[in-house]
DRENLUM-254887 format. One record per atom (N, C-alpha, C): residue in one letter; x, y, z. Coordinates in steps of 0.001 Angstrom, whole numbers, plus 500000, padded with zeros to 6 digits. Example, Ala and Ser with C-alpha at 12.3 -4.5 7.8 and 13.67 -1.06 7.14 Angstrom:
A513190494310507800
A512300495500507800
A513200496700507800
S512850497750507080
S513670498940507140
S512900500030507870
***
This chain:
M720118821631740972
M721194820801741530
M722547821039741159
I723583821050741747
I724984821348740855
I725115820154740282
R725871820680739387
R726447819387737938
R727776819788737566
N728600818571737770
N729929818543736875
N730033817423735706
S730749818228734993
S730985817320733726
S732408816274733623
N733073816714734981
N734669816282734843
N734494815865736121
M734132815179736856
M734025814657738333
M735491813793738256
I735806813065737061
I736965812367737441
I737819812767736022
E738829813788736549
E740210814312735758
E741276813382735289
K741544812464736082
K742756811825735998
K742391810231736098
L742727809239735158
L742453807611735421
L743504807147734944
A744174806212735695
A745373805504735454
A744689804319734647
T745532803453733743
T745356802847732687
T744733801485733715
E745314800922734539
E744949799755735587
E743731800330736305
E743514801390736577
E742142801454737506
E740727801945736815
C741099802076735453
C739909801556734696
C738872800975734560
P739110799292734550
P738034798619734524
P737564798459736159
F738274798849737185
F737841798600738634
F736742799910738480
F737121801295738438
F736134802106738041
F734793801922737538
W735098801523736232
W734252800989735195
W732931800336736249
K733612799074736773
K732772798411737344
K731858798861738605
K732237799641739466
K732313800439740831
K731439801381740099
I731299802115739565
I730778803110739091
I728968802704738353
I729105802256737165
I727970801171737084
I727109800587737930
Q727889800236738922
Q727113799558740268
Q726053800792741231
F727182801751741367
F726448802451742065
F725778803780741585
L725404803780740189
L724371804286739535
L723257803696738908
E723536801911739022
E722580801090738668
E722462801055737132
I723870801097736412
I723738801457734955
I723207799732734241
D722627799408733206
D722870798164732794
D724036797901731874
P725132797157732123
P726075796798731205
P725819796448729887
E724944795958730181
E724305794953728576
E724463796327727041
E723917797400728085
E723577798184727253
E724682799473726823
H725662799134727331
H727058800393727408
H727948799226727504
P728723799005726070
P729829798106726139
P730914799165726845
E732149798211727445
E732763798716728065
E734103799401727156
P734161800448727563
P735336801227726449
P736806800388726541
T737639800746725843
T738882800369725168
T740024800898725475
S739955802616725630
S741179802993725868
S740786804260727290
K741784804033728282
K741694805171728679
K741149806026728686
E741269807366727852
E740402808767727678
E738717807907727828
A738764806775726116
A737390806688726546
A736728806201728156
Y737443805807729079
Y736741805160729898
Y736640806410730934
R737403807598730876
R736992808450731658
R735837809196731639
L736031809409729804
L734970810343729056
L733501809614729291
K733650808305729363
K732207807638729197
K731403807521731051
L732495807742731819
L732003807686733316
L731533808923733872
N732201809966733059
N732041811265733546
N730631811636733269
E730427810707731670
E728747811461731127
E727758810584731671
F728208809527732304
F727349808592733153
F726758809520734560
L728565810126735025
L727843810482736591
L727403812162736385
F727553812794735019
F726502814206734717
F725324813711735010
N725380813119734021
N723632812386733310
N722927812186734617
D723302811745735530
D722764810810736881
D722260812277737482
M720769811875737859
M719957813254738133
M719612812885739909
S719821811355740032
S719129811498741413
S720225811200742626
I721708811111742193
I722699811216743343
I723108812868743294
H723192813446744350
H723811814785745088
H725666814758744294
I725907815463743600
I727449815854743485
I728215815255744738
N727879816009746393
N728385815314747076
N728913813911747088
E727569813482747234
E727526811555747476
E728466811103746258
K728414811502744713
K729285811244744030
K730781811854744268
S731418812532744868
S732409812957744636
S733393811803746440
K731986811895747006
K732621811081748433
K732400809968747391
F731592809390747020
F731966807625746028
F733252807640745216
I733661808507744442
I735006808264743953
I735823808542745146
K735955809084745663
K737197809129746762
K737274807889747192
K736041807218747667
K736233806006748232
K736505804739747010
I735979805138746156
I736727803873745214
I738310803910744722
R738637805166744860
R739961805425744859
R741028804810746051
L740729804595746884
L740749804437748179
L740884803194748119
E740008802479748230
E739615800751747943
E740412800463746706
F741046801070745499
F741727800519744865
F743067800294745287
E743420801882745909
E744910801684746324
E745004800615747434
E743846800414748040
E744076799037749189
E744425798035748627
Q743848797753747274
Q743898796727746451
Q744809796401745511
R745740797774745623
R746723797923744265
R748020796976744684
L748742795813744196
L749722795298744155
L751181795885743993
G751603795710744592
G753096796294744258
G753623795641743413
R754643796586742602
R755307796010741602
R756038794826741805
H756926794682742651
H757824793764742668
H757149792229742952
E755669792350743246
E755348790790743412
E755151790154742569
L754728790891741294
L754984789984739713
L756483790255739004
S757525790733739885
S758807790983739026
S758950789751738294
W758675788721739288
W759388787502738556
W758055787030737497
L757234787718736825
L756436787087735538
L757827787674734405
D758094787327733782
D759114787331732439
D758038787845731382
S758169788468730743
S757302788960729554
S758151788539728210
K759145787721728282
K759809786898727000
K760117785362727294
N759289785368728907
N759218783925728906
N758061783584728350
D758173782945727025
D756541782316726578
D756179780972727840
R756478779976728064
R756175779384728898
R755600779550729937
L756250780127730474
L755671780913731896
L754310781758731890
C754322783025730696
C753272783487730480
C752248782427729884
Y752087781451729398
Y751214780745728883
Y750494780013730348
W751397779625731128
W751077778745732382
W750317779624733087
V750455780929733638
V750171781413734582
V748599781942733981
W749056782282732763
W747223783203731885
W746467781259732064
E746467780353731628
E745785779489731577
E745469779045733044
W746314779606734041
W745646778824735637
W744826779989735771
I745137781235735656
I744245782199736376
I742729782038735484
S742949781944734038
S741624781823733540
S740602780859733744
M741245779801734515
M740523778116734873
M739720778551736274
Y740163779328737077
Y739770779495738613
Y738930780479739405
T738167780255739893
T737490781153741176
T738196781748741860
I738535782487742218
I739007783381743232
I738017784311744144
S737545783557745514
S736351784264746047
S736514785659746472
E736036786246746234
E736254788041747038
E736059787803748524
N737206788641749065
N737049788941750724
N735608789904751372
K734976788829751873
K733721789194752414
K733975789955753856
G735006790372754086
G735140790919755284
G735819790467756260
E736187788768756379
E736770787509757233
E738143787860757150
P738428787850758942
P739920788429759057
P740780787315759184
N741789787296758520
N742846786189758148
N742414784810757583
R741515785123756502
R740820783902755499
R741892783444755030
P741927782035754643
P742770781581753666
P742368781646751847
I743435781957751490
I743267782048749897
I743065780661749182
T742127780900749001
T741340779587748089
T740733779503747003
P741747779625746075
P741397779196744384
P740298777915744362
Y739608778187743735
Y738885776742743540
Y738254776495742072
F738208775326741281
F737916775241740086
F736752775070739900
D735696776361738761
D734327776470738719
D734013777030737289
P733460775537736620
P733735775963735385
P733040776693734629
S731869777473735200
S730610778259734945
S731029779830735356
I731620780085736542
I731832781098736365
I733603781568737327
P734442781158736252
P735851781718736436
P736147782867737021
S737178783696737986
S736843784997738192
S737477786036737117
Y738462785043736042
Y738679785851734817
Y737088786530733777
T736857785624733733
T735797785664732597
T734608786634732644
T734667787055733972
T734064788803734267
T734290789733734459
M735583789779733571
M736502791239734205
M736836791671732233
N736330791417731753
N735997791647729921
N737605791736729594
L738304790657729600
L739693790455729306
L739606789497728353
S740497789962727546
S740917788639726159
S740571787191726774
M739474786414726418
M739687785017726092
M740510784622725497
N741093784738724456
N742253784017723859
N743460784529723313
P744102785446724365
P745323786141723479
P746275785370723413
N746835785802721783
N747342784899720893
N748944784814720486
S749239785866721846
S750831786069721509
S751311786172723680
T752393785757723749
T753018785682725064
T752727787454725506
A753066788545724719
A752812789866724916
A751671790162725931
K750762789501724846
K749371790042725012
K748455789095726648
R749306787881726742
R749115786974728122
R749786787820728941
F750681788370728914
F751183788738730121
F750787790339730768
E749881790770729300
E749372791857729882
E748082791739730338
C747316790580729825
C746207790267730637
C746513789333731740
I747532789331732104
I747549788801733772
I747949789897734440
H748392790929734149
H748571791855734863
H748023792821735208
Q746496792972734039
Q745423793224734743
Q744424792552735431
F744294791201735325
F743575790360736089
F743960790784737589
F745159790717738113
F745826791195739308
F745189792624739720
S745294793455738583
S744876794713739055
S742945794946739598
M742304793799738575
M741308794358738838
M740701793045740031
L741680792211740488
L740963791217741794
L740575791858742546
A739108791590742990
A738523792544744129
A739279791563745306
L740618791946745622
L741276791114747189
L741872792644747359
P741950792239748698
P743059793141749386
P744744792920749000
A745540793993748784
A746598794030748385
A747257792392749230
R747508792500750649
R747945790898751061
R747749790270750641
E745957789789750350
E745718788673749831
E746337788323748318
K746518789237747456
K747121789023746119
K748191788579746047
E749132789469747349
E750564789167747545
E750665787520747780
T749894787322748696
T750107785415748671
T749586784666747924
L748694784991747057
L748175784395746033
L749502784134744644
C749683785478744386
C751286785592743817
C752271784834744133
Q752670784677745783
Q753462783897745765
Q753209782412745945
E751943781983745873
E751378780334746025
E751361780338744134
I751339781111743378
I751247780858741906
I752943780907741400
Y753515781506742016
Y755316781523741951
Y756013780093741964
E755516779768743635
E755815778500743994
E755418777001743231
S754478777018742663
S754162776463742338
S754752776081740454
W754676777660740275
W755727777558738555
W757161777214739029
L757995777130739963
L759021777018740348
L758985775096740363
T758028774254741037
T758197773252740972
T758072772895739504
I757149773291738406
I756963772876737339
I758185773301736455
A758957774078736790
A760009774667735859
A761150773391736213
N761401773188737627
N762411772688737935
N762509771010737575
T761069770950737088
T761244769044737050
T761541769017735255
E761171769970734608
E762138769975732989
E762050771596732151
S763508771848731888
S764076772884731443
S763226773246729880
F763627771865729025
F763163771626727677
F763970772561727050
K765348772904727814
K766238773372726854
K766742772863725538
W766714771222725545
W767108770206724685
W766350770740723328
L765019771579723556
L764258772129722611
L764392773230721521
N764822772916720648
N764918774028720154
N763824774802719328
T763835775670719468
T762263776519719022
T762726776889718063
K763609777389717077
K764016778039716039
K764038776729714856
N764065775370715549
N764146774568714874
N762792773908714154
T761970774090713052
T760722773732712854
T760310772332712921
I761142771516712556
I760791770140712022
I761052769626713499
Q761786769839714303
Q761678769566715796
Q760637770029716460
C760126771087716357
C758939771664716933
C757648771235716452
E757436770594715299
E756648770009714864
E756345768433715601
W757224767730715522
W757903766533716034
W757352766628717486
F757755767478718323
F757621767853719364
F756166767610719890
I755468768694719106
I753847768871719276
I753037767483718760
E753381767167717769
E753016765233717314
E752873764253718363
Y754238764724718811
Y754558763327720600
Y753887763709721523
I753462764697722010
I752916765521722928
I751208764812723000
N750865765389721604
N749089765857721184
N748756764243721215
S750101763087720686
S749183761536720542
S749614760610721543
S750558761078722809
S750958760388723625
S749574759932724296
K749497758870724772
K748091758197725747
K748999758512727124
E750052758825727701
E750241759032728825
E749864760032729525
I749790761366728604
I749339762187729047
I748108762777729332
I747672762769730313
I746044763190730516
I745960764648730941
F745033765847729840
F745197766721729860
F743870767610730658
F743968768261731470
F742947768398732292
F742168769760731589
K741544769024730736
K740904770032729747
K739544771079729943
A738895770610731461
A737695771578731848
A738105772607731851
G737011773703731969
G737405775179732139
G737966775934731019
R738428775497729843
R739069776066728975
R738320776038727676
R737214775883727722
R735851775882726931
R736079777449725667
F736560778278726235
F736358779211725049
F737897779912724786
T738770779095724502
T740424779110723978
T740440778744722961
E740530778840721776
E740632778615720325
E741901777732720080
E741838776887718926
E742888776249718308
E743934776950718224
P745059777149718243
P746017777946718109
P746533777548716579
I746742778330715271
I747187778153714675
I748829778056714303
D749594779527715097
D750933779589715091
D751867778161715575
L752684778482714443
L753461777530715327
L753951777335716561
Y754170778591717112
Y754883778721718227
Y753803778697719319
E752462778873719258
E751432779012719865
E751319777571720058
R751363776783719156
R750983775332718980
R751785774943719863
L753288775245719819
L754326774531720732
L754063774988721941
S753553776121722469
S753642776377723712
S752473775784724600
K751013775293723425
K750147774658723984
K750617773115724752
A751167772549723652
A751962771515724067
A752953771189725112
I753591772380725358
I754391772696726861
I753355772271727829
F752443773484727771
F751491773569729011
F750982771955728843
K750027771437728146
K750126770243728244
K751030769319729437
F752286769399728775
F753008768610729842
F753029769145731391
D753192770729731386
D753333771073732640
D751909770805733481
E750650770853732835
E749864770341733664
E749398769191733995
W750177768219733657
W749982767074733747
W750349766526735159
R749590765485735347
R749136765853736953
R749761764434737220
V750888764327737516
V752267762772737942
V752759763409738652
Y753638762477739338
Y754733762535740077
Y755811763274739159
A756695764024739637
A757612764670738916
A758834763765738228
S758666762259739180
S759769761449738891
S758973760786736964
D757775760715737210
D756873759992735777
D757429761091734706
K757019762211734828
K757470763294733912
K758583762995733313
K759865763018734504
K761511763171734040
K761731761811733162
L760959760569733116
L760717759059732826
L760233759205731553
F758852760400731252
F758557760420730425
F759450761491729158
I760388762575729511
I761419762975729000
I762456762218728417
I762817761007729253
I763987760086728794
I763451759932727523
K762522759039727582
K762074758689726866
K761690759296725007
M761223760666725796
M760751761724724484
M762058761963723433
K763086762348724369
K764621762423724223
K765276761520723304
R765005760043723599
R765495759006723179
R765019758819721974
A763680759139721801
A762316758922720585
A763179759517719682
W763605761114719830
W763866762800719017
W765239762003718595
S766269761368719088
S767401760834719130
S767606759877717497
Q766379758761717742
Q766259758010717313
Q765719758590715855
K764932759566715855
K764626760210714297
K765583761035713937
Q765984761539714505
Q767572761989713755
Q768396761372712954
H768193759807713557
H769259759378713279
H768415758379711740
R767463758097712130
R766797757535710655
R766600759020709663
D766452759921710388
D766695760815708979
D768282761198708279
K768865760782708888
K770134761004708226
K770485759679707252
L769811758699707375
L770154757591707147
L769063757093706059
N768157758175705864
N767281758493704382
N768076758030703136
G767052756664702946
G767688756253701075
G769152755335701309
K769648754990702996
K770673754277703600
K770191753310704257
K770950752185704043
K770706750778704750
K771979750617705496
A771782749807706664
A773314749225707228
A773245747736706764
Y774501747771706397
Y774835746045705914
Y775882745459706791
S776140744205707164
S777071743460707715
S777991742673706746
M779393742872706415
M779841742631705832
M781309741649706658
V781726740456706026
V782812739755706209
V784371740393705888
M785138740709706085
M786380740611704922
M787735740644705596
S788565740270704840
S790342739708705724
S790549740949706271
D791268741111707097
D792225741992707855
D792985742886707188
D793417741647705600
D794155743029704968
D793730743907704298
V792308743453703733
V791493744074703425
V790809745426703926
K790678745052705237
K790112746186706270
K791482747106706162
S792434746800706417
S793670747537706531
S794122748622705780
K793983747852704442
K794113749087702856
K792907750077703486
L791803749302703273
L790268750756703361
L790711751320704347
D791459751080705444
D791198752123706458
D792331753263705691
E793498752506705448
E794382753196704393
E794002754567703825
M792968754181702799
M792434754599701293
M791756755978702534
A791245755535703276
A790296756665703719
A791236757513704313
I791907757525704823
I792984758400705883
I793239759035704405
E794007758525703516
E794932759500702444
E793596760195701816
K792579759702702103
K791390760556700611
K790658761442701991
N790649761370703151
N790157762089704114
N788671761666703771
M788067760158703801
M786872759912703354
M786392759128704812
H785149759035704805
H784852757880705735
H784811756545704976
R784722755337705375
R785085754251704898
R783988753633703970
N782595754222704752
N781501753836704277
N781511754502703022
I782000755880702588
I781884756959701358
I782721756127700559
L783876755968701106
L785012755495700115
L784076754370699483
L783904753347700146
L783453751597699626
L782581751910698800
E781500753274699016
E780104753225698341
E781134753694696746
Q781904754323697080
Q783044755020695248
Q783401753956694477
I784017753246695639
I784459752104694837
I783582751366694300
I782724750972694710
I781897749905694144
I781293750632692937
N780682752143693190
N780133752258692332
N780946752574690862
D782077752849691100
D783288752928690076
D783467751407689469
S783759750654690128
S783737749142689790
S782521748671688727
Y781333749023689609
Y779940749206688203
Y779782749361687166
D780985750815687103
D780898751410685796
D781461751007684816
D782634750369685283
D784095749582684707
D783012748242684371
F782319747962685199
F781095746705684448
F780226746991683694
L779864747885683307
L778845748600682208
L779531749016681354
G780620749459681586
G781593750206679867
G781411751261679896
R781046751876681304
R780407753424681235
R781902754325682008
P782332755557681686
P782824756242682026
P783125756789683576
R784088756276684539
R783954756608686018
R783344758056686130
S783224758147687227
S782431759656687771
S783473760262688011
G784709759655688642
G786167760304689122
G786000760891690370
W787129760782691142
W786909760921692949
W787087762314693293
***
C-alpha cells in the first residue's frame, strides 16, 4: 500500500482543532489516549503520524477526506468583519462575550434548511466545553483569543455563525447602553474594591450562576472587577431597574467619599453674631484659608495660651 508521511503539508492555526476532531473521528482514534496538541506544528506532525500509521484506509481515500474537511472548514469560516466589533482592549465586552459562549449549547446544523439559530442553556454539555479551550482564561487577551477560537471551531455554516454573532452583538449593545460605568475609575484601587464589595453584597442583584461551575474565583483586582461588572450586566431585570440601582450606587459612593474626607472630623452648629461672622470672613480672605480651618487655628492657639504653651504659629 502506498503511504505518505506528509499528507498535511500546511495547517493554519484556526484549522488545527477542526482537523484534529475530524481526523480522529475518521480514523476511529480514541481521543483519551492522545492528548490534543498545543501548537500548530505539533498538530500537523501528530495528524500526519495518525494518517501514516493507519493501514486500513487507502491513501486516495485519505486524500479525498482531507480535501473534504478543508472545503468544510472554508464553508464554516467566519469572515473577519463579523467579529470586528469585538475589541481586544475592552475588558467588559470580552468578559461578557466569553461568559455567554461558555454557558450555552448551540445545536449543530443537521442539514435543515433555513433553521433558526437557537442557542439554549444546558448545564451538562455546553458547546464550549467540547472544544478543548481554556475553562478559565484569566485575562482579557486570553478571553479574546478563546472567543475567536470558539467561533472558528463551531460546527455551523458561515451564514449561521454570522447570524449568531449579530445576535450577540445586538444583545451587547443593549447591555452597554444601559450603563457605561465611565464614572468608575479602574486605576482607583479604593473605588474598585468598594465597587466589588457593593455588587457582591447587594441583595438586589440575583446572579444567574448555573453553567459556570468550571470558573475559578479570580484573585487579581481587575479580574474581580470584571466579574462584578458581569454580575450587573447579567442581572435580568428591566433597564430602568438597573439605572435606578446605579443612581443609588453613585450616591453611596459620593457619601463614602464625603465620609472619608471627614475622617477624624465632626460637623458642629454654632450661633455667632453678624459682626463676628464678618470678621471671621475677613480674616479667612486675608489669610487665604477656609473659615473652618481658620477657626480651628484660632481655637488651638487660644488653647495653647490657656495652657501657657508657645503658639504653633501660622
